[in-house]
C-alpha positions as CSV (number, residue, x, y, z in Angstrom):
1,M,11.7,-12.7,21.1
2,M,9.1,-10.9,19.0
3,P,9.4,-7.1,18.5
4,A,7.0,-4.9,20.4
5,P,4.0,-3.8,18.5
6,T,4.3,-0.5,16.7
7,P,2.1,2.3,18.4
8,L,-0.6,3.9,16.3
9,L,0.6,6.6,14.0
10,P,-0.8,10.1,14.7
11,S,-1.8,10.6,11.1
12,G,-2.7,7.0,10.5
13,R,-0.5,7.0,7.4
14,L,3.0,6.0,6.4
15,P,5.8,7.0,6.2
16,A,6.3,8.1,9.7
17,L,9.5,8.8,11.8
18,K,9.5,8.9,15.6
19,T,12.1,11.4,16.9
20,K,13.3,12.4,20.3
21,D,13.0,16.2,19.8
22,N,10.2,16.7,17.2
23,G,7.9,13.8,18.1
24,T,6.5,11.8,15.1
25,I,7.1,13.2,11.7
26,S,4.7,11.9,9.0
27,K,5.4,14.0,5.9
28,M,8.1,12.8,3.5
29,E,9.6,16.3,3.0
30,Q,9.9,16.8,6.7
31,I,11.5,13.4,7.2
32,I,14.1,14.1,4.6
33,T,14.8,17.5,6.1
34,H,15.2,16.1,9.5
35,L,17.5,13.3,8.4
36,R,19.7,15.9,6.5
37,K,20.0,17.9,9.7
38,Q,21.2,14.8,11.4
39,K,24.0,14.4,8.8
40,Y,22.1,11.6,6.9
41,N,22.2,12.8,3.4
42,A,22.4,10.5,0.4
43,D,23.1,13.4,-1.9
44,Y,26.1,14.8,0.1
45,D,28.7,13.9,-2.5
46,L,26.6,15.1,-5.5
47,S,27.7,18.0,-7.6
48,A,25.3,21.0,-8.3
49,A,24.6,19.6,-11.8
50,Q,23.7,16.2,-10.3
51,G,21.5,17.8,-7.7
52,A,19.7,19.6,-10.5
53,D,19.3,16.3,-12.4
54,T,17.8,14.8,-9.3
55,L,15.1,17.5,-9.0
56,A,14.3,17.3,-12.7
57,F,13.9,13.5,-12.8
58,V,11.8,13.5,-9.6
59,S,9.5,16.1,-11.1
60,L,9.3,14.1,-14.3
61,L,8.4,10.9,-12.5
62,E,5.7,12.7,-10.4
63,E,4.2,14.3,-13.5
64,K,4.4,11.5,-16.1
65,L,4.8,8.2,-14.3
66,L,2.9,8.5,-11.0
67,P,-0.6,9.1,-12.4
68,V,-0.2,6.0,-14.7
69,L,0.9,3.9,-11.8
70,I,-2.1,4.9,-9.8
71,H,-4.3,4.1,-12.8
72,T,-2.5,0.7,-13.3
73,F,-3.0,-0.5,-9.7
74,W,-6.2,1.3,-8.6
75,V,-8.3,2.3,-11.6
76,D,-7.8,-0.5,-14.1
77,A,-10.8,-2.8,-13.1
78,K,-9.0,-6.1,-13.9
79,N,-5.8,-5.2,-12.0
80,Y,-7.7,-3.7,-9.0
81,V,-10.1,-6.7,-8.5
82,E,-7.7,-9.5,-9.3
83,H,-4.5,-8.1,-7.8
84,T,-4.6,-4.9,-5.7
85,R,-7.8,-5.4,-3.7
86,K,-7.0,-9.1,-3.2
87,W,-3.5,-8.4,-2.0
88,Y,-4.6,-5.7,0.5
89,A,-7.6,-7.8,1.7
90,E,-5.2,-10.7,2.4
91,T,-2.6,-8.5,4.2
92,I,-4.8,-6.2,6.3
93,P,-6.0,-7.8,9.5
94,F,-9.7,-8.7,10.0
95,P,-12.1,-6.9,10.1
96,L,-10.4,-3.9,8.5
97,N,-9.8,-5.9,5.3
98,F,-13.5,-5.7,4.5
99,F,-13.7,-2.0,3.9
100,L,-10.2,-0.4,3.9
101,P,-9.3,-1.5,0.3
102,N,-12.5,0.2,-1.0
103,C,-11.7,3.4,1.0
104,M,-8.2,3.4,-0.4
105,H,-9.6,2.8,-3.9
106,K,-11.9,5.9,-3.5
107,Q,-9.0,8.0,-2.3
108,H,-6.8,7.1,-5.3
109,L,-9.7,7.8,-7.7
110,E,-10.0,11.3,-6.2
111,R,-6.3,11.8,-6.3
112,L,-6.1,10.8,-9.9
113,Q,-8.9,13.1,-10.8
114,L,-7.0,16.0,-9.2
115,L,-3.9,15.1,-11.1
116,W,-5.6,14.7,-14.5
117,G,-7.9,17.7,-14.1
118,D,-11.5,18.2,-15.2
119,G,-10.9,16.6,-18.6
120,Y,-10.6,13.2,-16.9
121,M,-14.2,12.3,-17.3
122,E,-14.8,13.9,-20.7
123,D,-12.7,11.6,-22.8
124,E,-11.2,9.0,-20.5
125,E,-10.0,6.6,-23.2
126,K,-8.1,9.3,-25.2
127,L,-6.5,10.8,-22.0
128,E,-5.5,7.3,-20.8
129,K,-3.8,6.6,-24.2
130,E,-1.9,9.8,-24.0
131,L,-0.8,9.3,-20.4
132,Y,0.4,5.8,-21.0
133,R,2.4,7.0,-24.0
134,D,4.0,9.7,-21.8
135,A,4.8,7.1,-19.1
136,R,6.5,4.8,-21.6
137,E,8.6,7.7,-22.8
138,C,9.5,8.5,-19.2
139,L,10.7,4.9,-18.6
140,T,12.7,5.0,-21.8
141,L,14.4,8.3,-20.7
142,L,15.2,6.7,-17.3
143,S,16.8,3.7,-19.1
144,Q,18.9,6.0,-21.3
145,R,20.0,8.1,-18.3
146,L,21.0,5.0,-16.3
147,G,22.9,3.3,-19.1
148,S,25.2,0.6,-17.9
149,Q,25.8,2.3,-14.5
150,K,25.0,0.5,-11.2
151,F,23.2,3.6,-9.9
152,F,22.2,6.9,-11.5
153,F,25.3,8.7,-10.2
154,G,27.9,6.0,-10.2
155,D,28.6,3.2,-7.7
156,S,26.8,4.7,-4.7
157,P,23.0,5.2,-4.4
158,A,21.5,8.6,-4.0
159,S,18.0,9.9,-3.2
160,L,17.1,9.6,-6.9
161,D,17.8,5.9,-6.8
162,A,15.5,5.5,-3.8
163,F,12.8,7.4,-5.5
164,V,13.1,5.6,-8.8
165,F,13.3,2.2,-7.2
166,S,10.1,2.9,-5.1
167,R,8.2,3.5,-8.3
168,L,9.6,0.8,-10.5
169,A,10.0,-2.2,-8.2
170,P,6.3,-2.7,-7.4
171,L,5.4,-2.4,-11.1
172,L,8.1,-4.9,-12.0
173,K,7.3,-7.5,-9.3
174,A,3.5,-7.3,-9.3
175,K,1.6,-10.1,-11.0
176,L,-0.8,-7.9,-13.0
177,P,-3.4,-9.4,-15.3
178,N,-3.3,-6.2,-17.4
179,G,0.3,-5.1,-17.6
180,K,0.6,-2.7,-20.5
181,L,3.2,-0.4,-18.8
182,Q,4.7,-3.4,-17.0
183,Q,5.6,-5.1,-20.3
184,H,7.4,-1.9,-21.5
185,L,9.4,-1.8,-18.3
186,K,10.4,-5.5,-18.7
187,S,11.6,-4.7,-22.2
188,L,14.2,-2.2,-20.7
189,Q,16.7,-4.7,-19.4
190,N,19.0,-2.3,-17.6
191,L,16.1,-1.0,-15.5
192,C,15.1,-4.6,-14.6
193,N,18.7,-5.4,-13.7
194,Y,18.8,-2.2,-11.7
195,C,15.7,-3.1,-9.6
196,T,16.9,-6.7,-9.1
197,S,20.4,-5.5,-8.0
198,I,18.9,-3.2,-5.3
199,L,16.6,-6.0,-4.1
200,S,19.5,-8.4,-3.7
201,L,21.7,-5.7,-2.0
202,Y,19.2,-4.1,0.4
203,F,16.3,-6.6,0.6
204,P,18.0,-10.0,0.4
205,W,15.0,-11.7,2.1
206,D,12.6,-10.7,-0.7
207,G,10.7,-13.8,-1.7
208,G,12.4,-15.8,1.1
209,E,12.9,-16.0,4.8
210,H,13.6,-12.9,6.7
211,P,17.3,-12.9,7.8
212,G,16.4,-12.0,11.3
213,S,14.1,-15.0,11.8
214,A,15.6,-18.2,13.2
215,P,14.2,-21.7,12.5
216,R,11.6,-22.7,15.1
217,A,12.8,-25.4,17.4
218,A,10.7,-28.6,17.6
219,G,8.0,-28.4,20.3
220,T,8.2,-24.7,20.7
221,D,5.0,-23.2,22.0
222,E,3.7,-20.3,19.9
223,A,2.4,-18.7,23.1
224,E,6.0,-18.5,24.4
225,E,7.1,-16.6,21.3
226,D,4.2,-14.2,21.3
227,P,2.2,-14.3,24.6
228,H,-0.3,-11.7,23.2
229,K,-1.0,-13.5,20.0
230,R,-4.1,-15.4,21.3
231,R,-5.4,-12.3,23.0
232,N,-5.1,-10.2,19.9
233,Q,-6.8,-12.9,17.8
234,L,-9.7,-13.0,20.3
235,L,-10.0,-9.2,20.3
236,S,-10.1,-9.2,16.5
237,V,-12.9,-11.8,16.5
238,L,-14.9,-9.8,19.1
239,V,-14.5,-6.5,17.2
240,G,-15.6,-8.3,14.0
241,L,-18.7,-9.7,15.7
242,V,-19.6,-6.3,17.2
243,A,-19.2,-4.6,13.8
244,M,-21.4,-7.2,12.1
245,L,-24.1,-7.1,14.8
246,G,-24.1,-3.3,14.7
247,Y,-24.5,-3.3,10.9
248,A,-27.3,-5.9,11.3
249,F,-29.2,-3.8,13.8
250,L,-28.7,-0.5,11.9
251,S,-29.8,-2.1,8.6
252,G,-32.8,-3.7,10.2
253,I,-31.8,-7.3,9.4
254,V,-31.9,-8.2,13.1
255,S,-34.4,-6.6,15.6
256,I,-35.1,-7.0,19.3
257,Q,-38.7,-7.8,20.2
258,R,-40.2,-7.9,23.7
259,G,-43.1,-10.1,24.4
260,G,-45.4,-10.7,27.3
261,A,-44.6,-12.3,30.6
262,G,-43.7,-15.9,30.8
263,P,-41.0,-18.1,29.2
264,G,-43.1,-19.0,26.2
265,A,-43.8,-15.4,25.3
266,R,-40.2,-14.1,25.5
267,Q,-38.5,-13.7,22.1
268,P,-35.1,-11.9,22.5
269,I,-34.0,-11.7,18.9
270,A,-36.0,-12.4,15.8
271,M,-35.2,-12.2,12.1
272,Q,-37.5,-10.0,10.1
273,E,-38.2,-12.8,7.6
274,E,-39.4,-15.1,10.4
275,E,-41.7,-12.4,11.8
276,E,-43.3,-11.9,8.4
277,E,-44.0,-15.6,8.0
278,E,-45.6,-15.7,11.5
279,E,-47.9,-12.8,10.6
280,E,-49.0,-14.5,7.4
């Protein structure tokens, strides 16, 4: 039996947590605060010094690593065209995959300009070189702090591990044509082993079959597994056709022309190019 479709998020963005008392929470800080109130706290056993280290490393990653990750995936032209945009276009359903990647690209450019300040456009090459250097130093510092430990604070994961993994795993696993920062990460063997260990422990289906999916029996009808699949596909096609026709009318590619009475004079839809040829 297929899971029920997820309702639309109020903010249209992830992450989001649906709760009984507070409705849907869509901000990371509010989600963490809510979970801690419910006694779900990955940092419960940490000392005050370890808590301070967590805040320091999170701030370091946000300042030194995050801007370069945005640049690597969204600004670097080769990576964006051959990897990021292609991946999102293949993953997002039709017809959203035609324009959502470009909207996301624009949002990340604006975000990066806010992070880098007004000097971003003045000497982009020099600033990029400095920021990549800082990002490499940040990864090296993480590697030294981790050492030979399984997690940053021993044998149990904490919030810092979740944060670090969310930044490093995409960079490590992505097939980037231009992987300057990726190559430096791959040279830090303990960080690579760290990501691989977390993937095998908590995401064992990565690269394989989802553990909750059972092999399909011979002769099983897809409609029985998902009775709404055909309807959803049809709706997607109809929405796409409406969107394309709307664009065609607004841009003037297609026009509606009324003629005189009689079947021979009626011309419901005519292309502009054909009209020009007839006038000539």
